C-alpha positions in Angstrom: 31.7 18.3 -3.4 28.4 16.9 -2.2 25.3 19.0 -2.2 24.6 20.2 1.3 21.0 19.0 1.3 19.3 15.9 2.5 17.3 13.5 0.3 14.9 10.9 1.6 14.5 8.1 -0.9 11.1 6.3 -0.7 10.4 2.7 -1.7 7.6 3.3 -4.2 7.9 1.6 -7.6 7.8 5.1 -9.1 11.6 5.2 -8.7 11.8 2.9 -11.7 10.3 5.6 -14.0 13.5 7.7 -14.1 17.2 7.0 -13.7 18.1 9.5 -11.0 20.8 7.5 -9.1 23.7 9.8 -9.9 21.7 12.8 -8.7 20.7 11.0 -5.5 24.3 10.1 -4.8 25.3 13.8 -5.0 23.3 14.7 -1.9 25.2 15.3 1.3 22.8 13.0 3.3 20.9 10.1 1.7 18.2 8.5 3.8 16.6 5.2 3.0 14.0 2.9 4.7 14.0 -0.6 6.0 15.4 -3.1 3.5 15.2 -0.9 0.4 18.1 -2.3 -1.7 20.5 -0.3 -3.9 22.4 -3.2 -5.5 20.9 -3.8 -8.9 19.0 -0.5 -8.7 21.8 2.0 -8.6 20.9 3.8 -11.8 17.4 4.4 -10.3 18.0 5.0 -6.6 21.8 5.6 -6.3 24.3 3.6 -4.2 25.0 5.8 -1.2 23.2 5.5 2.1 24.1 7.7 5.1 21.1 6.8 7.2 18.4 4.2 7.2 15.1 4.6 9.1 13.8 1.2 10.2 10.6 0.0 11.9 10.8 -1.9 15.2 10.3 -5.3 13.5 13.2 -4.7 11.1 15.3 -3.2 13.9 15.1 -6.5 15.7 15.5 -8.5 12.5 12.0 -10.0 13.0 10.3 -9.0 9.8 9.8 -12.1 7.6 7.3 -10.9 5.1 9.7 -8.5 3.3 10.9 -10.0 0.0 13.9 -7.6 -0.4 17.2 -9.4 -1.1 18.9 -7.0 1.4 19.6 -8.6 4.7 20.3 -6.8 8.1 23.9 -8.0 8.3 24.6 -6.5 4.8 23.7 -3.0 5.9 26.8 -1.1 7.0 28.5 2.2 7.3 25.4 4.2 8.1 23.2 5.4 11.0 20.2 3.2 11.8 17.4 5.4 13.1 14.4 3.9 14.9 11.7 4.8 17.4 11.9 1.7 19.6 13.5 0.9 22.9 16.5 -1.2 22.2 19.8 -1.4 24.1 23.1 -1.4 22.2 23.8 -5.1 23.1 20.6 -6.1 21.4 21.2 -3.8 18.5 24.6 -5.1 17.6 23.4 -8.7 17.9 21.7 -8.1 14.5 23.5 -5.2 12.9 27.0 -4.8 11.5 29.4 -3.1 13.9 30.0 -0.3 11.3 26.5 1.0 11.8 25.4 3.5 14.5 22.2 3.2 16.5 20.1 6.4 16.8 16.8 6.5 18.6 14.2 9.2 17.9 10.9 9.9 19.7 8.9 9.9 16.5 7.1 13.2 17.0 5.4 13.4 13.6 2.0 14.3 15.1 3.4 17.2 17.1 5.3 18.5 14.1 2.2 18.4 11.9 0.1 20.1 14.6 2.7 22.8 15.0 2.2 23.8 11.3 -1.5 23.4 11.4 -1.9 20.2 9.3 -4.6 17.7 10.2 -3.3 14.8 12.3 -4.9 11.4 12.0 -4.2 9.9 15.4 -5.1 6.4 14.2 -2.4 6.4 11.5 0.7 4.2 11.8 3.3 6.2 10.0 5.6 4.5 7.5 9.4 4.7 7.9 9.6 7.2 5.0 7.0 9.4 6.6 8.8 9.3 9.9 12.1 10.3 8.2 10.4 13.2 6.4 8.9 14.4 9.6 12.2 14.1 11.5 14.0 16.3 8.9 11.0 18.6 8.1 12.8 21.7 9.4 15.7 21.1 7.0 13.4 21.3 4.0 14.4 17.8 2.7 14.1 16.7 -0.9 12.1 13.5 -1.3 12.1 11.0 -4.1 10.3 7.7 -4.6 7.2 8.6 -2.7 4.0 7.8 -4.8 1.8 10.9 -4.4 -1.1 9.7 -6.5 -4.2 9.3 -4.3 -5.6 6.2 -6.0 -2.4 4.2 -6.6 -1.8 0.9 -4.7 1.4 0.8 -2.7 4.3 -1.2 -4.3 7.9 -1.6 -3.2 10.2 -1.2 -6.2 11.9 -4.5 -5.7 8.7 -6.5 -5.4 7.1 -8.3 -8.4 3.5 -7.9 -7.2 1.5 -5.0 -5.9 0.0 -4.9 -2.5 -2.2 -2.7 -0.5 -1.2 -2.2 3.2 -4.0 -2.3 5.8 -1.5 -1.2 8.5 -0.6 2.2 7.0 -3.1 4.8 5.7 -1.2 5.6 2.5 -3.9 8.0 1.3 -3.5 10.1 4.5 0.3 10.2 4.1 0.0 11.1 0.4 -2.4 14.0 1.2 -0.1 15.3 3.9 3.0 15.1 1.6 1.2 16.9 -1.2 0.3 19.7 1.3 3.9 19.8 2.6 5.1 20.2 -1.0 2.5 22.9 -1.7 3.6 24.8 1.5 7.3 24.3 0.5 8.3 22.4 3.6 9.6 19.6 1.3 10.4 19.4 -2.4 10.5 16.6 -4.9 13.5 15.5 -7.0 
């Protein structure tokens, strides 16, 4: 029987430090982001996906810079959650018919304000951060989120490290550490 908890699996290269795939697959709900692949990485990240948070570019299959081998049409049997305006006809032009489209408002700023955590209004939240904020009230478990302040962001399937100028990773890391300390989320 699956554990009745939710896990949000991040895309940091920190997932390659431990083989936790079996534990991840035991969760009732397994949330992943964008094109984070499982094939070839099952022993590290598991193989189950019940929901995938995607950014607007990936939602519309317009993101060309991502080097993941996972393609939009290969993602199936899960909920695709996004915060963009897209009609079902446009959604199913790119996505497998076994997926379900779910739109959220993306209220991460309101949720942080509600629990008295500083909000950076200039921050563009990552998909993982959006997922954590969406499920904050369920006390999700997170895995694969690099929480070190001085570490450069790196997807686990990439060969080279990169530092995003679009997202403020230091801000997200600080907020995640505070959420852990205040026991809103926990780490696998």
